[in-house]
C-alpha angles and dihedrals in degrees: 000000000000125000115252116249122213115266124244089245091066097041098041118024098170093051089049090052092047093047091048089047092048091046092048090049091052092045087053093052091048090052091048091050094048090050090048094053093045100049093043091052086053096047090046091050091052096044094045092045088059092045091251134125105203093116088082090076101060087036091062100034094050092040089057087053091047089049092051089046090051092049089051093051101036106031109024108032119106108277097022112147093234095048092046090051090054092046091051090049090052091047093051089047093051092048091054093052115100115241 
């Protein structure tokens, strides 16, 4: 039997909170994407079943909202790889400037 090691929750609470918040944001986006796909498949079936093509409007409008939600979750949230790279570039630029 191995000895139990302390969990991250007890050793670094701010990291645990950030991890939980990021996981919840990503789960929220996955849920949003699933609902988007299911509803739009249903709308397309209804529209195409009646020989119409109006389903493209909610598809595009809601798709824009989903894309903005995705950008907020995957690109702009604290700890996002893209955001952290920008912060690091700015840090390096500031360190090179004469004071």
